[in-house]
N, C-alpha and C positions, 0 to 999 in steps of 0.2 A: 228320925234317927238322931237329930241334934248335930252339934258341931263336934265331930269326932277328932278333927285335926285343927282345933282352934289355935293351938300353940305348936309350932313346928319344932322348935328346939327345947330340949328338956334338961340338957347337961348331964343326964344320967349315963351317957355313953362316953363321956370325956376321958375316962380312965381305961378304955379298951374293952368294955363289956357292953352287952346289949340284952334286952329283955325278949324272952320268947312269949308266945301267946298265952302260956299258962302261968306267967309271972316269974318263971325261973330266969336267973341272970347267967349268961354264958359269955365266954371270950368271943370277940368279934371275928377271930380267925379259926374258930372251932369248925369241925367238919359239917355240922348242921348249918351254921351260918354260911359257910362256903357253898353248900348246896342251894340254900335259899338265894344267895347272891347270883349263882349261875343261872337259876331259873328266872330270876328278875332280869338278868342281862339278856337271856333268850327272848323274853317277852319284849324287851326294848328293840331287839334286832328284828323281830317280827313286825313291830310297829314301823320300822324303817321300810320293810317290804311294802307295807300298806300305804305309804305315802305315794307310791307309784300308781300309775293307771293300770291296774290289773283287772283281769276278767272277774265278773261278779261272783262266780262260783268259788274262785280262789279267795276273794275278799271275805265272803261269808264263812268259809271254812277257817281261815286264819283268825277272824274275829272271835269265833267260838273257841279256838285254841287259846287266844289271849286270855279269855275269861277263865278257862280251865287251868292255865298256867298260874293265874292269880290264886285260884283255889288250891293248886298244888303248893304254892308258897305258904298258904295258910296251913295246909296239912303238915308241912315241914316245921312250921313254927309252933305247932302244938303236938308234942309227942303223944302218940296213941290215937290221934284223930285221923280219919281217912276221908278225903274228899274226892279222890280219883277212883272211879268205879269201872267195872268190866264194860259197861255200856259206853263209857268214854273211849276206851280202847277200840271197841267195835265201831264207833263212829269214825275214828281215824282210819281203820281198815277199810271201811266202806268208801270213804273219800279217796283213799289210796287206790283202790281198785277202779273207781270211776275215772280218776285223773290219768291213771296209767293205761287205760284201755286203748286209747288212740295213739299212744307213743310207739315209735319203732323200737324193737329190741336193741339193746346195746351189746356190742361185741368187745368194746374196750372201755376203760374208765374214761370219764370226761374231766377236763380241767375246769375249775371255777371260772365263770364269766358268762358270756352269751348275751349280755345287755345289762343295763343298770339294775333293773328289778331282779333279774336272775342272779347277778353277782351279790346283791344284798341278801337274796334268799340262800345262796351258798354260804354266806357268812352266818346266817341264822342256823343253817344245818350244822355247821361246825360248832357253834356255841351250844346247840342242842346236844351234840355228842359229849361236850365237856360237862354239861349239866348232868347227863346220864352217868358219866364217870364219877362225878361228885356224889351222886346218890349211891352208887355202888360202894364207894369208899365209906360213906356214912353207914350203909347197911352192914358193914363188917362188924360194927360195934353197937349199933342200935337197931331197933325194929323199924323197918320202913316197909310200907305196903308193896307187894309185888306189882300191883296195878300201876303204881307211880313209876317204877322202873320200866315196866313194859310200855307205858304211855310215852315216855321219852324216847325209847327205842323205836317205837312205831312212828312217832312224830318226825324223827330224823329221816326215816324212809319217805314219809309224805313230803317233807321239805325238799328232798332230792328230786322227787317226781315233779314237784311244783317248779323247781329250778329249770327243768327241761321244758315245761310248758311255757314258763315266762320267757325263756330264750326264744322259743318259736313265736310267741305273741309279739315280741319286740323286734322280730326280724333278724335276730342274732343267730349265730351258729354255735353248735357244740364243738368245742375243740377236743378231739380225742387224744388221749395220752398215747405217746409213741413209745412202745416197748423197745428199749435199745437192743434187746436180744432177738428181735424179730425184724426181718427186712420189711421195708415199706412196700405196700402194694398199690 
């Protein structure tokens, strides 16, 4: 493949623009770049989860997700290109069902926490929701694949379930939100 990144700085973005994969120059704060940045931030947050000692099934699932998020960034950087497919969403749904199968049902919302890995996973989940919102904003004005939006929506659900698993694996507890309008039982 050669040296793709032999020179890290190019000075081409010094005036506030950046290049897309198709060669087009856009403002660094345009909705497309905001979406790409949010997906990148999400990938970094998932990397934080993976520095913890997590069960192998979680690790494998999240490593696949990291690669797919990199693909999604590529999709967003080349208008008209599609990298996220229906089978990628189906994989998330399969993982979600497997991980959720042994968890007790929730009767209340849970607060972020439960252990270090679980807390990092909650942060990744929240960043995933932001990335999804950025894609929705971008899709108002530009064509974005439905699979990309669905993928992020499903991924946030998977991350939530993983938060619950990681809290249990770390011996932490899930702190249930206390509804101020309902008496404690």
